[in-house]
N, C-alpha and C positions, 0 to 999 in steps of 0.2 A: 716562394715556399711551395713545395709539392703538396698536392691535396691529400695524398696518402702514401705511406711507405710500408710495404710488407717485406719483412726479412725472413728468408728461409735458409735453414742449414741444409746442405746436401743430404741425400739419402745415405744409408749405411754403406761405407766403403770397405774394401778389403783390409785396409790398415785398422779400421775401427774394430775389426774382429781379431786380426792377427796379433796386434801389439798387446792387448790385455791378456791374451792367452800366453804369449811368450813371457811377459812380465810376471805372470802368476807362477810360471815354472822356472823363473830366473835364467831364461835362455839368452844367449849372446846374439842370436839372430831371430828375426820374425820371418814368416813366409810372405814376404813382400820384396819385390825387386824393382829396380829402376828409380825414377825420381818421384818425389812426393807429388809433383804436379801431374803425374801420369797414373796415379793410383786409381783403379776403376771402382765402380759400384759392385756390390755383391748382388745376387738375385733378390735378396730381401730389400736392398737399396733401390733396385729397379721397381719393385712392387710399391715401395713407399712413394717413389716419384709418380707412379701411375695414380696412386691414391690422392696425391696432391693435385694432380690434373683433374680428377673427378670433383674435388672440392672447388677448384677454380671454375670448372664448367657449370657448377650449380649456382654460382653467383649471378645476380641480376646483371644484365648487360652494362648498366651504368655504375657497377661496382667492380667490374673486371679491370685488371691492370692494363694500362695503355703503353707502358714502357717497361721493358725487361732488361736487366743488367746482371751479368754473372761474373763470378771469378773466372779467370782463364784456366783454372785447374779442371782436369777432365771430369772429376766427380761432380763438380758444380754444373758444368756445361751439360753433362749427360742427364742430371736431375731435371734441368729445365727442358731439355729436348724431349724427354719422355713425358713430362707433365704437360707440355704444350702441344703434343702431337695431335693433329687433327682438330684443334680447337680454334684456329685462326688468330692466335695471339701474335703480336709483333715479333719479328726476328730479334734475338737478343744482341745487345752490345756486351763486350767484355771490358773490364777495367782492372788494371794491374794493382790498384789500391785495395782491391777486394780479396787478395790472396790470403791463404791461411798464414798463421804466424811463421815467419821465416826462422828456421832452427839452425841455419848455418852448418857447421861441421857436425852437429848432432842430428841432422836430418835422417829420419827413418832408422834411428838407433834405439835399441831396447834399453831399459834402465840398467841392466847388468853390463851392457856394452859401454854405456856412458861411464859407469863407475870404474870399469877396468881401463878404459882408454883415456879418460879425463878425470883422474882421481881427485884433483883439486877443485872440480867444478861445483860440487855440493857446497863447499865452504864459500866459494865466490858468490854463489847464488844466495846463500843465507846472509852474507854481508851486504849485498846490493839491495836485497828486498825483492819480493816477487814482481812489483810494478816496474822497477828499474832494471832488473836482471835481463841481460841479453846473452844468449849462448854465443860461443865463439863464431864470429861471422854471421850471426843471426840478429834478431831484433827483440826488444822488450815490449811489454804491453804499452808502455808509454809511447814507443815508436808507432805502434798500431794506431793509437789514438790520434797521433799527428796525421797519418795518412788518411784516416777516416774523416777527420775534420775537413781536410782538403776535398775529399770526395763529396761530402755533404754540401759544402759551399758551391761546388760546381753543379751538383744535382739540382739544387734550388734555382740556380741561375739559368740552367738549360731546360728545366722541365717545370716551370711554375704552373700550378693549378692542375697538374697531371697526377694520375695514379701510377705509382712505380712499384715494381717488385724486384727485389735483389736476392739472388741465390748465391750463397757463399759458404762460410765456415763458422764453427762455434765461436772462435775468437773474434770474428768480425761481428757476429750478432751481439755478443756480450759487450764488446767495446763500443759498438754503435749506441747501445743504451747509455754507456758511460758518457759518450760525447754529447748525445742529444739531451740527456737529463742532467749533464754536468755533475756526475757522480764522483765522489772521492773513491780512492781505492778501497777503503773500508766499506763503503756503500756497495761497491761492486762485489766484494766478498759476501756481503749480506744478501745480495741478490742470488748468488750461487748457493748459499746455504739454505735460502728459502725455497728456491725453485729447482735446484740441482743443476747439473751440466746442461748445456744447450743440446737438445735431443735431435737426432737425425730426422730430417724432413719436417721439423717443427715450424710453426708459424708464429711470428712476432709482428704485431701491427701497430703503427703509429698513425693517428688521424691528424691531418694538417689543416682541416677546414676552418679552424679558429684563428689561423694565422701563426700558430706555433705547433710543433709536433707534440702530440699528447699520446702517451702509451694507452693502447686499447686492450691488447692481450700480449702475453709473453710466453714463449716456449710451449705453445699449445700443440697437442698431437691428437685432438679429438677426431680429425679427419682420417687418421691412419687405422688400418685393421688391427685387431688385437694381436699382441706379440705372441 
């Protein structure tokens, strides 16, 4: 068992700004190009990553992470690069099991574009239910839970007794809670209703010193400057 697991969502990305704006106006396209894996941070996201670094730097030496693992996506890697800059933290590993939810043919599509190009998708989603629904060529939340269970099993085996920080995505943070705490989908929904969406550069911490991972804090942004 790891001694500690800190989960961080990446800083604000270009897609985090562009898609809500496009969806609010019913646009077919958002101001984002390329692949989801290559979406960069915004200047605000870079500032959030730097603030995360200041929080980590203020931790006592015996509470700082010993192992860093990120999603291979650019926005997660850049968040850790900026946060760790000059602080002597270990070089991060990447793990493909920490990627954001794979949206398949719906990747980087606005709501209006999905409705126009995949008119039957809303009904299919409603029939499957949110936990089991997978976009065409993509994955469901149930699929995310499977890959995160595999990641956690390997993490405990490879880093027993160590303090680990993971920088990834909102779906990863949320479903990591589901896997660790063995939450039902209704309980996952209750978490979101109580705490809101997983926020950019937020910190979620599990303590493993008792021999099991126990939630210490969730979706905390006290370390970030006021919006």
